[in-house]
Every structure is written in structure tokens, then in C-alpha cells.
ROGU-888955 format. One record per residue (C-alpha): x, y, z. Coordinates in nm, 2 decimals, always signed. Each point is the difference from the previous one (the first is absolute). Example, Ala and Ser with C-alpha at 12.3 -4.5 7.8 and 13.67 -1.06 7.14 Angstrom:
ROGU-888955
@X: +1.23; Y: -0.45; Z: +0.78
@X: +0.14; Y: +0.34; Z: -0.07
This chain:
ROGU-888955
@X: -1.68; Y: +1.37; Z: -0.43
@X: +0.15; Y: -0.34; Z: -0.08
@X: +0.02; Y: -0.30; Z: +0.23
@X: +0.23; Y: -0.30; Z: -0.05
@X: +0.17; Y: -0.27; Z: +0.20
@X: +0.38; Y: -0.04; Z: +0.04
@X: +0.15; Y: -0.31; Z: +0.15
@X: +0.35; Y: +0.13; Z: +0.10
@X: +0.28; Y: -0.25; Z: +0.07
@X: +0.34; Y: +0.03; Z: +0.15
@X: +0.23; Y: -0.22; Z: -0.20
@X: +0.08; Y: -0.35; Z: +0.14
@X: +0.29; Y: -0.11; Z: +0.21
@X: +0.33; Y: +0.07; Z: -0.17
@X: +0.35; Y: -0.16; Z: +0.03
@X: +0.21; Y: +0.14; Z: +0.28
@X: +0.34; Y: +0.16; Z: -0.08
@X: -0.10; Y: +0.02; Z: -0.36
@X: +0.11; Y: +0.20; Z: -0.30
@X: -0.15; Y: +0.35; Z: -0.05
@X: -0.31; Y: -0.14; Z: -0.16
@X: -0.06; Y: -0.32; Z: +0.20
@X: -0.23; Y: -0.28; Z: -0.12
@X: -0.26; Y: -0.17; Z: +0.23
@X: +0.12; Y: -0.26; Z: +0.24
@X: -0.14; Y: -0.36; Z: -0.03
@X: -0.26; Y: +0.11; Z: +0.26
@X: -0.10; Y: +0.31; Z: -0.20
@X: -0.03; Y: -0.22; Z: -0.32
@X: -0.23; Y: -0.24; Z: +0.19
@X: -0.22; Y: +0.29; Z: +0.12
@X: -0.01; Y: +0.13; Z: -0.36
@X: -0.13; Y: -0.35; Z: -0.11
@X: -0.26; Y: +0.02; Z: +0.28
@X: -0.12; Y: +0.33; Z: -0.13
@X: -0.05; Y: -0.14; Z: -0.35
@X: -0.21; Y: -0.29; Z: +0.15
@X: -0.21; Y: +0.24; Z: +0.20
@X: -0.06; Y: +0.22; Z: -0.31
@X: -0.10; Y: -0.30; Z: -0.20
@X: -0.30; Y: -0.05; Z: +0.24
@X: -0.10; Y: +0.37; Z: +0.00
@X: -0.27; Y: +0.09; Z: -0.24
@X: +0.10; Y: +0.37; Z: +0.00
@X: +0.34; Y: +0.03; Z: -0.17
@X: +0.20; Y: +0.30; Z: -0.10
@X: +0.06; Y: +0.06; Z: -0.37
@X: +0.36; Y: +0.09; Z: +0.08
@X: +0.25; Y: -0.07; Z: +0.28
@X: +0.21; Y: +0.31; Z: +0.07
@X: +0.35; Y: -0.03; Z: +0.14
@X: +0.30; Y: +0.20; Z: +0.09
@X: +0.28; Y: -0.06; Z: -0.26
@X: +0.21; Y: -0.17; Z: +0.28
@X: +0.04; Y: -0.38; Z: -0.04
@X: -0.14; Y: -0.09; Z: +0.34
@X: -0.33; Y: +0.19; Z: -0.08
@X: -0.03; Y: -0.15; Z: -0.34
@X: +0.06; Y: -0.35; Z: +0.13
@X: -0.27; Y: +0.05; Z: +0.26
@X: -0.26; Y: +0.02; Z: -0.28
@X: +0.17; Y: -0.21; Z: -0.28
@X: -0.15; Y: -0.33; Z: +0.09
@X: -0.36; Y: +0.15; Z: +0.01
@X: +0.07; Y: +0.17; Z: -0.33
@X: +0.12; Y: -0.32; Z: -0.17
@X: -0.27; Y: -0.23; Z: +0.15
@X: -0.30; Y: +0.23; Z: -0.06
@X: +0.11; Y: +0.18; Z: -0.32
@X: -0.01; Y: +0.34; Z: +0.17
@X: +0.25; Y: +0.24; Z: -0.14
@X: +0.27; Y: +0.11; Z: +0.24
@X: +0.10; Y: +0.36; Z: -0.06
@X: +0.28; Y: +0.20; Z: +0.16
@X: -0.05; Y: +0.36; Z: +0.12
@X: +0.29; Y: +0.21; Z: +0.13
@X: -0.26; Y: +0.18; Z: +0.20
@X: +0.00; Y: -0.30; Z: +0.24
@X: +0.38; Y: +0.02; Z: +0.07
@X: +0.11; Y: +0.06; Z: +0.36
@X: +0.12; Y: +0.35; Z: +0.09
@X: +0.31; Y: +0.09; Z: -0.20
@X: +0.31; Y: +0.15; Z: +0.16
@X: -0.03; Y: +0.32; Z: -0.21
@X: -0.37; Y: +0.03; Z: +0.06
@X: -0.15; Y: +0.24; Z: +0.25
@X: -0.29; Y: -0.12; Z: +0.22
@X: -0.24; Y: +0.23; Z: -0.19
@X: +0.12; Y: -0.14; Z: -0.34
@X: -0.06; Y: -0.36; Z: +0.14
@X: -0.35; Y: +0.10; Z: +0.12
@X: -0.07; Y: +0.15; Z: -0.34
@X: +0.11; Y: -0.32; Z: -0.17
@X: -0.24; Y: -0.20; Z: +0.22
@X: -0.28; Y: +0.24; Z: -0.08
@X: +0.07; Y: -0.03; Z: -0.37
@X: -0.04; Y: -0.37; Z: +0.02
@X: -0.34; Y: +0.04; Z: +0.17
@X: -0.10; Y: +0.26; Z: -0.26
@X: +0.10; Y: -0.25; Z: -0.27
@X: -0.21; Y: -0.28; Z: +0.15
@X: -0.30; Y: +0.23; Z: +0.04
@X: +0.02; Y: +0.08; Z: -0.37
@X: -0.01; Y: -0.37; Z: -0.11
@X: -0.33; Y: -0.18; Z: -0.04
@X: +0.09; Y: -0.30; Z: +0.22
@X: -0.20; Y: -0.04; Z: +0.32
@X: +0.27; Y: -0.20; Z: +0.18
@X: +0.38; Y: +0.05; Z: -0.01
@X: +0.29; Y: -0.20; Z: +0.15
@X: +0.33; Y: +0.17; Z: +0.06
@X: +0.33; Y: -0.12; Z: +0.16
@X: +0.25; Y: +0.25; Z: +0.14
@X: +0.24; Y: +0.04; Z: +0.29
@X: -0.02; Y: +0.07; Z: +0.37
@X: +0.05; Y: +0.38; Z: -0.01
@X: -0.25; Y: +0.03; Z: -0.29
@X: -0.28; Y: -0.20; Z: +0.16
@X: +0.04; Y: +0.18; Z: +0.33
@X: +0.00; Y: +0.35; Z: -0.16
@X: -0.30; Y: -0.09; Z: -0.22
@X: -0.19; Y: -0.11; Z: +0.32
@X: +0.09; Y: +0.32; Z: +0.17
@X: -0.11; Y: +0.21; Z: -0.29
@X: -0.33; Y: -0.19; Z: -0.06
@X: -0.10; Y: -0.05; Z: +0.36
@X: +0.13; Y: +0.32; Z: +0.15
@X: -0.03; Y: +0.00; Z: +0.38
@X: -0.23; Y: -0.30; Z: -0.02
@X: +0.31; Y: -0.22; Z: -0.06
@X: +0.02; Y: -0.04; Z: +0.38
@X: -0.32; Y: -0.20; Z: -0.02
@X: +0.17; Y: -0.25; Z: -0.23
@X: +0.32; Y: -0.13; Z: +0.16
@X: +0.04; Y: -0.24; Z: -0.30
@X: +0.06; Y: +0.31; Z: -0.22
@X: +0.28; Y: +0.13; Z: +0.22
@X: +0.25; Y: -0.29; Z: -0.02
@X: -0.01; Y: -0.23; Z: -0.31
@X: +0.15; Y: -0.36; Z: +0.00
@X: +0.12; Y: -0.16; Z: -0.32
@X: -0.29; Y: -0.09; Z: -0.22
@X: -0.25; Y: +0.18; Z: +0.22
@X: -0.29; Y: +0.15; Z: -0.19
@X: -0.27; Y: +0.26; Z: +0.08
@X: -0.32; Y: +0.01; Z: -0.21
@X: -0.10; Y: +0.37; Z: -0.03
@X: -0.31; Y: +0.17; Z: -0.13
@X: +0.12; Y: +0.32; Z: -0.16
@X: -0.23; Y: +0.30; Z: -0.05
@X: +0.15; Y: +0.25; Z: -0.24
@X: -0.13; Y: +0.34; Z: -0.10
@X: +0.13; Y: +0.20; Z: -0.29
@X: -0.03; Y: +0.36; Z: +0.08
@X: +0.10; Y: +0.28; Z: -0.23
@X: +0.33; Y: +0.03; Z: -0.17
@X: +0.09; Y: +0.26; Z: +0.25
@X: -0.11; Y: -0.20; Z: +0.31
@X: +0.14; Y: -0.33; Z: -0.13
@X: -0.10; Y: -0.35; Z: +0.12
@X: -0.12; Y: -0.12; Z: +0.33
@X: -0.03; Y: -0.36; Z: +0.14
@X: -0.06; Y: -0.20; Z: +0.31
@X: +0.03; Y: -0.36; Z: +0.09
@X: -0.20; Y: -0.24; Z: +0.21
@X: +0.13; Y: -0.34; Z: +0.12
@X: -0.23; Y: -0.29; Z: -0.11
@X: +0.23; Y: -0.29; Z: +0.12
@X: +0.36; Y: -0.09; Z: +0.05
@X: +0.22; Y: -0.31; Z: +0.04
@X: +0.33; Y: -0.16; Z: -0.08
@X: +0.05; Y: -0.26; Z: -0.28
@X: +0.14; Y: -0.32; Z: +0.15
@X: +0.14; Y: -0.30; Z: -0.18
@X: -0.25; Y: -0.28; Z: -0.06
@X: +0.04; Y: -0.29; Z: +0.23
@X: -0.13; Y: -0.35; Z: -0.07
@X: -0.21; Y: -0.16; Z: +0.27
């Protein structure tokens, strides 16, 4: 059994009426800067920031990556559901990301994805317990949930099993000066 933490973010606020891969809005960029400042104060930092390849997800972590020198890596496993993708394939992609994280030595991971991805991850990890966590059923821009993941590698025949527990949650807001 392997235990690790995942702080999962939905990307920041994006521009309205944008191109197919919209950037963050000025509010989204301000929230990304706030995340970087919050991470600066945190003694437990991830060794990598994982992001969907979409611009808005990358921009959500780019300020933290630059300020703290933490590599920002893209993973297509974090993309939102694709038009040609079946629900089962989408779930398998989420499970593949969890399996990947379980196999890495890091104790804490940060990942930024999209609304449908974070919702489905929560449903898969929490199961019917999701109803105890309303914050996991609707995600605002730049919302995060800090999960404790328990993973169990079974046999090659039985595959991989995991479950999640919610440690805390919140929404990154722009810094305001008093």
C-alpha cells in the first residue's frame, strides 16, 4: 500500500468568448500569482507541478513554477474528456494518472485540470462518500481539494485500487492589500 497527497486544482478563471484554448483572464492571472505567494510560505512543496496541456491550466501554475523553481510538466492524462472518448476511456485515463503518481517517490503532488476531470476524479476516489463533501461536487475556478490517496497494487490480474479522503479545500483568491 502507498499513501500520498494530491492537491488538485481546477484551472483559474478564463477569458469569456475565447479561442478554442483560452488563456486566463486578468482575475485568473491574479489568482495564479496568489497561489505562488501561498506556496512560497508553505514548507511542504511538490517537486513537480502537473498540468493539463491546455493554456489556462498551464498559466494557473506558471507563476508558482517561475517564482519557486518548481518544474511545470504537462500531462495529456489531465485533459478534459475528449469528444471521441468514451466515459470508460476517460475514467481509465484518470486512473492511469493516479497510478502514475502512486509510482513516483514524491509524498505531495499538485495537479491542475478541468471541471469534468476534477469532478470525475472526486467521484472515483470518494465513491458514494462524495455526498459528504459538497465542495467536491461543483468546482469553482481555482478551487482546490487536498486529498490523501491510499493506493493498493494488487496482482497484475486484479489491477490497482485506490481511494481518496478529503483533508481540506478552498478557493484561491487574489491578494488584496489592506
